[in-house]
N, C-alpha and C positions, 0 to 999 in steps of 0.2 A: 331482830328488828329489821324490817325492810325500810329502805329510805323513802321518805315522803317528799313529794314535790308540790310546788304551787306556782301559780302566776298571778299577777296583780296588775290590771290594766284599766284605763278609763274606757268605757264604752261610749259615753257621752262626756266629752272633756269637762272636767271640774264638777260634774253632776252625778254620774253613774259609774260606780266601780264594779268590775267583774273580778272576783276573787275565786279562782278555780283551784281546787285542792284534789289530790288523788293519792292513792297508796295507803299506808298505815300511819295514822296520826298518833302522836304522843303529846303529853301535856306541854313539854318544853317547846315542841314545834308549834303547837297552837299559841303559846305565849309569843313566839317570834312573829307568827302570822298576825296576831292581834295587834302588835305594835306597828307592823307594816300597814295594816288597814287604817289604823288611827292616824299614822303619819300621812298617808295618802289622802284621807278625808280632809285633813287640815291644809292640804295643798289645794283643795277645791273650794267651791262656793256653796255654803249651806243653803238649803238642806241637801245632803248628799245621800244617795241611795247606794246600798251595798248588796250586790247580787253574790251570794255565797254559794257557789256551785260545788256541791259535794257529791256529784254523781259518780265520780271515780274513786271515792273513798271506800277502802275495804274494811279497815278497823279504826276504832276511835275510842277515847275514854268515855265512860258513862257516869262518872261521879258528878252529880249535879252541883254540889258545892264548889268543887274544883273548877268545873267548866264555867260556872257563873263568875267565879272570882277572877279568872284570867281574861275573860271577855270584856275588857274595859270599854271597848268601842261601843258596846250596846247602850251605854248611857251618855255617850258623847253628845254635846249640844249640836254638833255638825250633822249628826245622823238623822235622816228622814225615816227610812224603813230598811230592814234587812229582808231580802228576798231569798229564801232558802230553796235551792234546787237539789232534790234528792229523790231517788226512787226507793229508798230504804225506809220502811215503815217504822223501824225501831229508832233510827236517827231522827225522823220527823217527830216521833213521840218524845224523845229526849229534848229536842228543840222546843216543843210545845210546853214541856214542863219548865224549862228555863224561862220561856216567855211568860208563863203564868206567875212564877215565883219572883221574877225580877221586873215585871211590868214593862217588858221590852216590846217594841213594835216590830214583830217578825211575822212573816207569812210564808207558807210553803207553796211552791209551784212545781208542776211536772216538767216544764221546759223553760229555757231561756226566753223563747218568744212570748210565752204566757206572762212571765215576770215583766218583760219590757212593755207588753200591752197594758199591764196594770199601772206601770209608772207613767205611761203616756196618758192614761185616763186620769191619774191623780195630778199630773203636771202637764196640762195642755201645751204649754210653751216648749216642752221637750218633744212633743209628738213628731214634729218635722225631722229633728235630728235622729230620732229613733227609727222613723220610717226610711230615712236615707241609708241606714246601715245595710250593707250589702254582703251576702254570704260569699260573693265571688272575690272580695278583696283578700289578698294574702294576709293571713293572721287574724282574719275576722272571727270574733267569737261566735258568729252565726254559721260558720262552716260546720257541716255535719250535724246541724240541729234539726 
């Protein structure tokens, strides 16, 4: 098993979380990440958007019942929408199946910019904060996007 890594940051303070995952995912790691996302959402002000950036994920579990069971945050009242970023068609299909069976608000996007544009459209009061995000800031999630 190769080590999996993740980062979890606010893109828009208390409103939009960027959860970036990469490497090989295992169920126990996904459980840890799920708890971290839930805790972070509860630090924010609902509704909170979660951008789940899985563009760097190489392997992941595909058992729908297990994945649906550990993803507690998908039914959290603080959650607005999950914005999945992935270029992997199989991962998007698994996410769609989970969305369908659990009635989760999840959409897939090709890029972080596209997900942010959708949030700005849904939440006009966040448009200015999203527009002010600069790819030139050190550590910005928009670097290399």
